C-alpha positions as CSV (number, residue, x, y, z in Angstrom):
1,M,-3.7,18.2,-13.4
2,V,-6.1,15.6,-14.6
3,F,-9.6,16.9,-15.0
4,I,-12.6,14.6,-15.3
5,E,-15.8,16.1,-16.7
6,G,-18.3,17.0,-14.0
7,H,-15.7,16.7,-11.2
8,T,-13.5,19.3,-9.6
9,A,-9.8,18.7,-9.3
10,P,-8.5,17.8,-5.8
11,S,-6.9,20.6,-4.0
12,E,-3.2,20.7,-3.1
13,A,-4.0,20.0,0.5
14,Q,-6.0,16.9,-0.4
15,L,-3.2,15.7,-2.6
16,R,-0.6,16.2,0.1
17,R,-2.9,14.3,2.6
18,W,-3.3,11.4,0.1
19,L,0.5,11.4,-0.4
20,T,1.0,11.1,3.4
21,I,-1.6,8.4,3.7
22,A,0.0,6.5,0.8
23,N,3.5,6.7,2.1
24,W,2.5,5.5,5.6
25,S,0.3,2.8,4.1
26,M,3.3,1.6,2.1
27,V,5.5,1.5,5.2
28,L,2.9,-0.3,7.2
29,N,2.0,-2.9,4.5
30,L,5.7,-3.6,3.9
31,C,6.2,-4.3,7.6
32,L,3.1,-6.5,7.7
33,F,4.2,-8.3,4.5
34,G,7.6,-9.1,6.1
35,I,6.0,-10.4,9.2
36,C,3.7,-12.7,7.2
37,L,6.6,-13.9,5.2
38,F,8.5,-14.7,8.4
39,M,5.5,-16.5,9.8
40,S,4.9,-18.4,6.5
41,Y,8.4,-19.7,6.0
42,A,10.8,-19.1,8.9
43,I,8.7,-20.3,11.8
44,A,6.1,-22.3,9.9
45,D,7.1,-25.5,11.9
46,Y,5.9,-23.8,15.1
47,L,2.6,-22.6,13.9
48,S,-0.7,-24.4,13.4
49,L,-1.9,-25.2,9.9
50,Y,-4.6,-22.5,10.2
51,L,-2.1,-19.8,11.1
52,Q,0.1,-20.8,8.2
53,I,-2.8,-20.6,5.8
54,A,-3.8,-17.2,7.3
55,A,-0.2,-15.9,6.9
56,H,0.0,-17.0,3.3
57,L,-3.3,-15.3,2.5
58,A,-2.3,-12.2,4.4
59,T,1.0,-12.1,2.4
60,I,-1.0,-11.7,-0.8
61,I,-3.4,-9.2,0.6
62,F,-0.7,-6.9,2.1
63,A,1.3,-7.0,-1.2
64,G,-1.8,-6.0,-3.1
65,V,-2.6,-3.1,-0.7
66,F,1.0,-2.0,-1.0
67,K,0.6,-1.8,-4.7
68,L,-2.6,0.2,-4.4
69,A,-0.9,2.6,-2.0
70,Y,1.9,3.0,-4.6
71,V,-0.6,3.9,-7.3
72,L,-2.2,6.5,-5.0
73,R,1.3,7.9,-4.2
74,C,2.1,8.2,-8.0
75,F,-1.3,9.9,-8.6
76,A,-0.7,12.4,-5.9
77,L,2.8,13.2,-7.0
78,Y,1.8,13.5,-10.6
79,N,-0.9,15.9,-9.8
80,L,1.4,17.9,-7.5
81,G,3.7,18.4,-10.6
82,S,6.5,15.9,-9.7
83,T,8.2,14.0,-12.5
84,A,10.1,11.6,-10.3
85,F,8.2,8.6,-8.9
């Protein structure tokens, strides 16, 4: 476990909760990322310019949140003793 001076280590229940949250967040953000890609490129001709801009921006945001969820997942797995990420 990783210990930070002045802080207590998270319990196993907290780590498992974070792992569950991270996994579901990755699934959700991957789906939303795919929808935004579809909107940005496949049906762009049918959308207004504002929706296209929003879809492009959301693509970047959902990809970033996916990466943050992956880091949280790796942190939880590491502290639970897993060596496979």
